[in-house]
Residue frames relative to the residue before (quaternion, step in Angstrom):
aa qw qx qy qz dx dy dz
M 1.0000 0.0000 0.0000 0.0000 0.00 0.00 0.00
T 0.3664 -0.7255 0.5334 0.2342 3.53 -0.91 0.84
A 0.6761 -0.4945 0.3581 0.4124 3.54 -1.29 0.29
D 0.6159 0.5570 -0.3552 0.4294 3.60 1.03 -0.71
Y 0.6587 0.5003 -0.3095 0.4691 3.58 0.91 -0.88
L 0.6519 0.5139 -0.3161 0.4593 3.58 0.95 -0.84
L 0.6557 0.5081 -0.3142 0.4617 3.58 0.96 -0.82
V 0.6855 0.4845 -0.2916 0.4586 3.58 0.89 -0.91
I 0.6934 0.4634 -0.2886 0.4703 3.60 0.78 -0.96
G 0.6491 0.5187 -0.3136 0.4595 3.59 0.99 -0.81
T 0.6464 0.5109 -0.3173 0.4696 3.59 1.00 -0.78
I 0.6686 0.4974 -0.3027 0.4625 3.57 0.89 -0.92
L 0.6689 0.4947 -0.3086 0.4612 3.60 0.88 -0.89
T 0.6616 0.5150 -0.3107 0.4479 3.58 0.93 -0.84
V 0.6682 0.4903 -0.3043 0.4696 3.58 0.91 -0.86
L 0.6860 0.4803 -0.2929 0.4614 3.59 0.86 -0.90
S 0.6592 0.4906 -0.3229 0.4696 3.59 0.99 -0.70
G 0.5945 0.5573 -0.3675 0.4483 3.59 1.11 -0.57
V 0.6423 0.5033 -0.3103 0.4878 3.55 1.02 -0.81
S 0.6676 0.5031 -0.3010 0.4589 3.58 0.95 -0.84
V 0.6244 0.5232 -0.3371 0.4719 3.60 1.02 -0.73
L 0.6553 0.5103 -0.3070 0.4647 3.57 0.92 -0.88
S 0.6550 0.5087 -0.3050 0.4681 3.58 0.97 -0.85
A 0.6590 0.5045 -0.3133 0.4616 3.59 0.96 -0.81
W 0.6581 0.5005 -0.3174 0.4644 3.58 0.95 -0.79
I 0.6391 0.5193 -0.3303 0.4613 3.59 1.00 -0.78
D 0.7087 0.4458 -0.2529 0.4848 3.59 1.00 -0.83
G 0.5015 -0.6788 0.4114 0.3443 3.59 1.24 -0.18
H 0.5119 0.6291 -0.4228 0.4042 3.58 1.23 0.41
S 0.5221 -0.6028 0.4955 0.3443 3.52 -1.30 0.25
P 0.3138 -0.7849 0.5046 0.1756 3.63 -0.67 1.04
R 0.0372 0.8544 -0.5168 0.0399 3.61 0.71 1.05
V 0.7202 0.4322 -0.2624 0.4751 3.59 0.67 -1.07
A 0.6430 0.5255 -0.3237 0.4535 3.57 0.99 -0.82
S 0.6383 0.5181 -0.3258 0.4669 3.59 1.04 -0.70
I 0.6420 0.5106 -0.3204 0.4738 3.58 1.01 -0.78
V 0.6525 0.4988 -0.3094 0.4793 3.58 0.98 -0.84
A 0.6255 0.5333 -0.3375 0.4586 3.60 1.03 -0.72
V 0.6510 0.5025 -0.3121 0.4757 3.58 0.97 -0.82
I 0.6438 0.5066 -0.3210 0.4752 3.60 0.99 -0.81
G 0.6640 0.5076 -0.3016 0.4588 3.59 0.93 -0.89
L 0.6693 0.4802 -0.2981 0.4822 3.58 0.94 -0.83
G 0.6210 0.5346 -0.3360 0.4644 3.57 1.10 -0.67
M 0.6508 0.4979 -0.3141 0.4795 3.57 1.02 -0.79
L 0.6265 0.5213 -0.3356 0.4722 3.59 1.04 -0.72
L 0.6605 0.5014 -0.3042 0.4688 3.57 0.94 -0.88
W 0.6522 0.5062 -0.3090 0.4722 3.57 0.95 -0.87
G 0.6634 0.5101 -0.3008 0.4573 3.57 0.96 -0.86
T 0.6741 0.4812 -0.3067 0.4689 3.58 1.01 -0.70
T 0.6658 0.5036 -0.3240 0.4451 3.60 1.03 -0.63
I 0.7284 0.3976 -0.2675 0.4896 3.62 1.04 -0.54
T 0.4992 0.6323 -0.4361 0.4011 3.58 1.30 0.02
P 0.4247 -0.7002 0.5026 0.2770 3.60 -0.75 0.98
G 0.8136 0.2103 -0.1791 0.5116 3.57 -0.78 1.01
G 0.5431 -0.6352 0.3931 0.3834 3.58 1.26 0.07
L 0.5788 -0.5905 0.4461 0.3424 3.53 -1.33 0.05
R 0.0758 -0.7476 0.6583 0.0446 3.51 -1.05 0.89
W 0.6349 -0.5686 0.3664 0.3734 3.57 -1.14 0.59
D 0.6700 0.4974 -0.3171 0.4508 3.59 1.03 -0.63
R 0.5558 0.6206 -0.3832 0.3990 3.60 1.25 -0.16
I 0.6099 0.5957 -0.3577 0.3810 3.60 1.06 -0.71
P 0.6850 0.4447 -0.3227 0.4785 3.68 0.76 -0.79
R 0.6279 0.5273 -0.3375 0.4624 3.59 1.05 -0.69
A 0.6282 0.5249 -0.3342 0.4670 3.58 1.06 -0.70
F 0.6329 0.5214 -0.3320 0.4662 3.60 0.99 -0.79
V 0.6679 0.4929 -0.3008 0.4695 3.59 0.89 -0.91
A 0.6603 0.5105 -0.3133 0.4531 3.59 0.93 -0.84
V 0.6736 0.4885 -0.3021 0.4652 3.59 0.92 -0.87
I 0.6579 0.4871 -0.3140 0.4809 3.60 0.92 -0.84
G 0.6354 0.5286 -0.3256 0.4591 3.58 1.01 -0.74
R 0.6573 0.4971 -0.3103 0.4739 3.58 1.01 -0.79
M 0.6553 0.5117 -0.3173 0.4561 3.58 1.03 -0.75
L 0.7167 0.4473 -0.2543 0.4707 3.58 0.97 -0.78
N 0.6359 0.5514 -0.3282 0.4288 3.57 1.16 -0.52
């Protein structure tokens, strides 16, 4: 997996798990699965940033999304 894929998948998992955690807390449930997904997503983000040459910059994330979507559509 390239760093771009890790950044994109990690970002998507982290955002979706945040929504799920919030929903579980509002409903009064324990957010167990959402917490595990959040840890996995953050781990993928961390892994993607460590293998990115030169480290992660904020302007790299939108470029990674465009590159991954472009690869999927091509």
